[in-house]
C-alpha positions in Angstrom: -18.2 -120.2 43.7 -17.6 -119.5 40.4 -18.5 -123.4 39.3 -21.8 -123.4 41.5 -22.6 -119.9 39.8 -21.9 -121.8 36.2 -23.8 -124.7 37.0 -26.8 -122.8 38.4 -26.8 -120.9 35.4 -27.2 -123.7 32.9 -29.4 -125.4 35.3 -31.5 -122.5 35.7 -31.6 -121.4 32.0 -32.5 -124.5 30.8 -35.4 -126.1 33.1 -36.8 -122.4 32.1 -36.0 -122.3 28.8 -38.1 -125.1 28.5 -40.6 -123.7 30.3 -41.1 -120.9 28.1 -41.4 -123.6 25.2 -44.3 -125.0 26.7 -45.8 -121.4 27.5 -45.2 -120.3 23.7 -46.4 -123.6 22.1 -49.9 -123.7 24.2 -52.6 -122.0 24.3 -53.4 -119.7 27.3 -55.2 -121.9 30.0 -58.5 -121.1 30.0 -58.9 -119.6 33.7 -56.2 -117.3 32.5 -58.2 -115.7 29.3 -61.2 -115.5 31.2 -59.7 -113.2 33.5 -60.3 -109.4 32.7 -57.5 -107.0 32.3 -57.9 -105.7 35.5 -57.3 -109.2 37.0 -54.6 -110.4 34.5 -52.6 -107.1 35.7 -53.2 -107.4 39.1 -52.4 -111.5 39.2 -49.1 -110.9 37.0 -48.1 -108.2 39.1 -48.2 -110.2 42.2 -46.5 -113.0 41.2 -44.0 -111.5 38.9 -43.1 -109.8 42.1 -43.1 -112.8 44.7 -41.0 -115.0 42.5 -38.4 -112.6 41.8 -38.4 -111.4 45.4 -38.2 -115.3 46.3 -35.3 -116.2 44.1 -33.1 -113.0 45.4 -34.1 -114.0 49.3 -33.5 -117.9 48.8 -30.2 -116.7 47.2 -28.8 -114.4 49.4 -30.5 -115.0 52.8 -31.4 -119.4 52.5 -28.0 -119.7 50.5 -25.7 -117.2 51.3 -24.2 -116.6 48.3 -22.5 -113.2 48.0 -23.1 -110.3 45.5 -20.6 -110.1 42.8 -20.0 -109.0 38.8 -20.6 -105.4 38.1 -22.6 -104.5 41.3 -19.2 -105.4 43.3 -16.7 -104.2 40.9 -18.7 -101.1 39.9 -21.7 -99.9 41.3 -20.9 -100.1 45.2 -17.3 -98.2 45.0 -18.7 -95.9 42.7 -21.7 -95.5 44.8 -19.5 -94.5 47.7 -17.1 -92.3 45.8 -20.1 -90.2 45.2 -20.6 -90.1 49.0 -17.2 -89.1 50.1 -17.5 -85.6 47.3 -15.6 -87.2 44.4 -16.9 -86.2 40.6 -17.7 -89.2 38.4 -15.0 -88.9 35.0 -13.0 -85.9 36.9 -12.4 -88.0 40.1 -12.6 -91.6 39.3 -13.3 -93.4 36.0 -16.5 -94.4 34.9 -18.3 -96.3 31.9 -21.7 -95.1 33.2 -24.1 -92.0 32.9 -23.3 -89.1 35.0 -25.8 -89.7 37.5 -25.9 -93.5 38.0 -23.2 -93.1 40.4 -26.0 -90.7 42.7 -28.6 -92.9 42.4 -26.9 -95.9 43.7 -25.6 -93.8 46.6 -29.3 -93.2 47.4 -29.9 -96.8 47.7 -26.9 -96.7 49.9 -28.1 -94.6 51.7 -31.1 -96.2 52.7 -29.7 -99.2 53.8 -25.2 -99.3 52.8 -25.2 -102.7 51.3 -25.2 -104.5 47.8 -28.1 -105.9 48.6 -30.0 -102.6 48.9 -29.1 -101.8 44.8 -30.2 -105.9 44.3 -33.3 -105.0 45.5 -33.3 -101.8 44.0 -33.5 -103.4 40.6 -35.6 -105.8 40.8 -38.1 -103.5 41.9 -37.9 -101.1 39.2 -38.0 -104.5 36.7 -41.3 -105.3 39.1 -42.8 -102.0 37.9 -41.8 -102.0 34.2 -44.2 -104.8 33.9 -47.7 -102.4 33.7 -46.3 -100.1 31.5 -44.7 -102.7 28.7 -48.3 -105.0 28.8 -50.0 -101.2 28.6 -48.0 -100.3 25.4 -48.5 -104.2 23.8 -52.0 -103.3 23.7 -51.9 -100.9 22.0 -51.7 -103.2 19.0 -52.1 -106.6 20.0 -55.1 -108.7 20.8 -54.8 -109.6 24.6 -54.2 -113.2 24.2 -51.1 -112.0 22.9 -50.0 -109.4 25.7 -51.0 -112.1 27.8 -49.1 -114.8 26.5 -46.0 -112.2 26.4 -46.3 -111.5 30.0 -45.8 -115.5 30.8 -42.9 -115.7 28.5 -41.4 -112.8 30.5 -42.2 -114.1 34.0 -40.3 -117.1 33.1 -37.2 -115.5 30.8 -34.1 -116.9 32.8 -32.0 -114.0 31.5 -34.3 -111.3 33.1 -35.1 -113.4 36.1 -31.2 -114.3 37.2 -29.3 -111.2 35.9 -31.5 -108.8 37.8 -32.3 -110.9 41.0 -28.7 -112.4 41.7 -26.4 -110.0 39.0 -28.5 -106.6 39.8 -27.9 -105.7 36.6 -28.9 -102.3 36.0 -31.1 -102.8 33.0 -34.1 -103.2 35.6 -33.6 -98.9 35.6 -33.1 -98.9 31.8 -36.4 -101.1 31.5 -38.5 -99.3 34.0 -37.5 -95.9 32.0 -38.0 -97.5 28.9 -41.2 -99.4 29.5 -42.5 -95.7 30.4 -41.8 -93.8 27.5 -42.9 -96.6 25.4 -46.3 -96.5 26.9 -46.1 -92.6 26.9 -44.8 -92.5 23.1 -47.8 -90.8 20.7 -49.9 -90.0 23.4 -47.7 -87.9 26.1 -44.5 -86.4 24.4 -42.9 -84.6 26.9 -43.0 -87.6 29.4 -41.8 -89.9 26.9 -38.9 -88.1 25.6 -38.1 -87.3 29.0 -38.5 -90.8 30.4 -36.1 -92.1 27.5 -33.6 -89.3 28.3 -33.1 -90.3 31.9 -31.9 -94.1 30.9 -28.4 -92.0 29.6 -28.7 -89.9 32.7 -29.5 -91.9 35.3 -27.8 -95.5 34.3 -25.5 -95.9 30.6 -25.8 -94.2 27.3 -26.3 -97.5 25.0 -30.4 -97.0 24.8 -29.6 -94.0 22.7 -29.7 -96.1 19.9 -33.2 -96.6 20.7 -33.8 -92.5 19.9 -34.5 -93.2 15.9 -37.4 -95.3 16.3 -38.7 -93.4 19.5 -39.0 -90.0 17.3 -40.5 -91.3 14.4 -43.0 -93.0 16.3 -44.0 -89.9 18.4 -46.4 -86.8 16.9 -45.1 -84.7 18.4 -41.9 -85.1 17.2 -40.6 -81.4 17.7 -41.8 -81.6 21.4 -40.2 -85.1 22.2 -36.8 -84.0 20.9 -37.2 -81.2 23.5 -37.9 -83.2 26.1 -35.8 -85.7 25.6 -32.8 -83.1 24.7 -32.9 -80.5 27.3 -32.7 -83.0 30.3 -29.3 -84.4 28.5 -27.5 -80.9 27.5 -28.5 -80.1 31.8 -26.7 -82.5 33.3 -24.1 -83.6 30.7 -23.5 -79.8 30.6 -22.9 -79.5 34.7 -20.3 -82.1 34.6 -18.8 -80.6 31.9 -18.7 -77.5 33.7 -17.1 -79.2 36.9 -14.0 -80.0 34.6 -15.5 -83.6 33.9 -15.1 -85.4 30.8 -18.6 -87.0 29.8 -17.2 -89.0 26.7 -15.0 -91.2 29.3 -17.4 -93.4 29.3 -18.3 -93.7 25.6 -14.3 -94.1 25.0 -14.0 -96.8 27.9 -16.9 -99.0 26.3 -15.5 -98.1 22.5 -12.2 -100.1 23.7 -13.6 -103.1 25.1 -13.4 -106.3 23.8 -16.1 -109.1 25.0 -17.4 -112.1 22.9 -21.3 -113.0 22.2 -21.0 -111.1 18.5 -19.4 -112.0 15.2 -16.3 -110.2 15.6 -15.6 -112.2 18.6 -16.4 -115.4 16.2 -14.8 -114.7 13.0 -11.5 -114.2 15.5 -12.2 -117.3 16.9 -12.8 -119.3 13.5 -9.7 -117.7 11.3 -7.4 -116.6 14.1 -6.7 -113.0 13.4 -9.1 -109.9 14.1 -10.4 -107.5 11.6 -8.8 -104.2 11.5 -10.4 -101.8 13.6 -11.5 -99.3 10.6 -12.9 -102.6 8.9 -14.8 -103.6 11.8 -16.4 -99.9 12.6 -17.1 -99.4 8.7 -19.2 -102.7 8.5 -21.1 -101.8 12.0 -21.9 -98.4 10.8 -23.2 -99.7 7.7 -25.3 -102.6 9.1 -26.8 -100.3 12.2 -27.0 -97.3 9.0 -28.9 -99.9 6.9 -31.3 -101.4 9.6 -32.0 -97.3 10.4 -33.3 -97.1 7.1 -35.2 -99.8 6.9 -37.0 -99.2 10.4 -37.5 -95.6 10.0 -39.3 -96.5 6.3 -41.8 -99.0 8.1 -42.5 -96.7 10.6 -43.1 -94.2 7.7 -45.6 -96.0 5.9 -47.8 -97.4 8.1 -51.1 -96.2 8.2 -52.8 -97.4 11.1 -52.0 -96.0 15.4 -51.3 -99.6 15.9 -49.3 -100.8 12.8 -47.5 -97.8 13.6 -46.5 -98.9 17.1 -46.0 -102.7 15.8 -43.3 -101.1 13.5 -41.7 -99.1 16.1 -41.2 -101.9 18.6 -39.8 -104.6 16.0 -37.7 -101.8 14.6 -36.3 -101.5 18.3 -35.5 -105.0 19.0 -33.9 -105.2 15.1 -31.9 -101.8 16.1 -30.6 -103.9 19.3 -29.8 -107.2 17.4 -27.7 -105.2 15.1 -25.8 -103.6 17.7 -25.3 -107.1 19.7 -24.2 -108.9 16.6 -21.9 -106.3 15.0 -20.3 -104.1 18.1 -17.3 -105.8 19.2 -18.3 -105.2 22.7 -21.9 -106.9 23.6 -23.6 -108.7 26.2 -26.8 -111.0 26.6 -27.9 -108.9 29.5 -28.3 -105.9 27.2 -31.3 -107.8 26.1 -33.4 -107.4 29.2 -33.5 -103.5 28.2 -36.8 -104.2 26.1 -36.8 -108.0 27.1 -40.6 -107.6 27.2 -40.9 -106.2 23.6 -38.9 -109.6 22.3 -41.7 -112.0 24.1 -44.2 -110.0 22.4 -42.7 -111.0 19.0 -42.1 -114.5 19.9 -45.8 -114.9 21.3 -47.2 -113.2 18.1 -45.3 -115.5 15.8 -46.2 -118.6 18.0 -49.7 -117.8 17.4 -49.2 -117.4 13.7 -48.1 -121.0 13.8 -44.1 -120.2 13.3 -42.3 -123.0 15.2 -39.0 -122.3 14.2 -39.5 -118.7 15.9 -40.2 -120.4 18.9 -37.2 -123.3 18.5 -34.6 -119.7 18.2 -35.9 -118.2 21.1 -35.6 -121.2 23.8 -31.9 -121.4 22.1 -31.3 -117.9 23.0 -32.7 -118.6 26.5 -30.8 -121.8 27.0 -27.5 -119.8 25.9 -27.9 -116.1 27.1 -27.3 -116.9 30.8 -24.4 -119.1 30.8 -22.3 -117.4 28.3 -20.9 -115.0 29.4 -19.5 -117.0 33.1 -18.3 -120.2 30.5 -15.9 -117.0 28.9 -15.0 -115.7 32.6 -14.7 -119.1 34.2 -13.0 -121.4 33.7 -11.8 -119.7 30.0 -10.5 -116.8 32.0 -11.3 -114.3 29.2 -9.5 -115.1 25.9 -9.7 -113.5 22.9 -11.4 -114.7 19.6 -7.5 -115.6 18.3 -6.7 -117.1 21.5 -9.6 -119.1 21.3 -8.9 -120.4 17.8 -5.4 -121.1 19.2 -6.7 -123.3 22.3 -9.6 -125.1 19.5 -6.3 -126.0 17.4 -4.6 -127.7 20.8 -7.7 -129.7 21.3 -8.8 -128.0 24.2 -12.5 -129.2 25.0 -13.4 -126.2 26.8 -12.6 -124.1 24.1 -14.1 -126.4 21.7 -17.6 -125.6 23.8 -17.0 -122.2 23.9 -16.9 -121.7 20.4 -20.4 -123.9 19.1 -21.7 -121.9 22.6 -20.8 -118.6 20.4 -21.8 -120.1 16.9 -25.3 -121.3 18.7 -25.8 -117.9 19.9 -24.8 -116.0 16.6 -26.9 -118.5 15.1 -30.1 -117.6 17.3 -29.4 -113.4 17.1 -28.9 -113.8 13.3 -32.6 -116.0 13.0 -34.6 -114.1 15.9 -33.6 -110.7 13.6 -33.9 -111.8 10.3 -37.6 -112.9 11.4 -37.7 -109.4 12.7 -37.0 -108.0 9.8 -39.1 -110.0 7.3 -42.3 -108.5 10.0 -41.2 -105.0 9.7 -40.9 -105.3 5.9 -44.4 -106.9 5.8 -46.8 -104.4 3.4 -48.6 -102.2 6.4 -52.0 -102.0 4.4 -52.2 -105.4 4.4 -55.0 -106.9 5.6 -55.1 -108.9 9.7 -56.0 -112.2 7.5 -54.2 -111.4 4.8 -50.5 -110.7 6.9 -51.6 -113.2 9.7 -50.8 -110.0 11.8 -52.6 -109.4 15.3 -52.8 -106.1 15.3 -55.9 -104.1 17.3 -57.1 -101.9 14.9 -57.2 -98.4 17.2 -55.4 -97.6 20.2 -56.5 -99.9 23.4 -56.5 -98.3 27.5 
């Protein structure tokens, strides 16, 4: 099963990466460009839902693949635990948000099968699409928004991680999509929705708070809407005797590939001291936050502010993926629509190198973690270095994949940084930006 899964990931990722390249480099087909916004939205929603549920049905009911990864190891057992009256952090270990097992338990009460959670995540991801498209329309022209939507439709990581692996990024994408759509319009809804990401799923999206906070018009109201539900829920678990910091500590102790610390260990044969790594990570993230916040503050038009906010979120995400010793390409699924918007924007501007970096990421993002689990059996960086010195071809393949993934991360991060630092006062013609002046519907 592990071999079949790995081969499927390589084949699926490679094929859709080629399709993504064609979508990015070519103009919209005339019939697609001629549709009204409502027609496009309805057709996109239908095709997206049909294609994702078709993959789900084919994998599990035609090919009889069994659910695995996190859904079997964590989601289902933790949901069963709370169904028996146990409390997360107090009665069993969990690295997820306090109400995450309860959400899964509600789904399992409808039908007690791991496939129910998979279907739920597909539905959440599907429902997120209208919110993301409406957010992009507030600062991009319609042709670029539609190209971004088509890129998202054929994105292999989102396709496979949601439909086959059932990653909980589907629910995060929906909640973030609502928050972004509502920001600078409905501050209470925006703040409340983003707070649900670390109440219902995992703590990770809290990294986006600075960008969203600056993007809000009524910032105190937005912050209150985000803080009050968090204090209520986490406070309730503290009163039950649960250690709500357990999940954060567990995540902090984990080490995975797909980041610069791992690549450093694989290349040199030794790991950086924890204190050095922590200081470097904090320094990089702090610099990124300063740059993104400043860019948002100096932007003048509403469209420019939203553009900078979206870019800032992507830049923060790439900084964390690169510097954190525990990272995973699946984290991109939280707001992959924003990255598709940036790629569409760059492609329309004739920047070919950005498209190639995106294609490289699309090829590697899906199989790289599986390749580390099997056949390599999860070697740490120094262990991979030793295997490479011994002439292990699989280890050399993994080192090459890790290097190319880092190149794609760094390349896209610098492209985004360039756009973030562009003068918000530049005209559309001078900057090449196709920002929509003012807000769209």
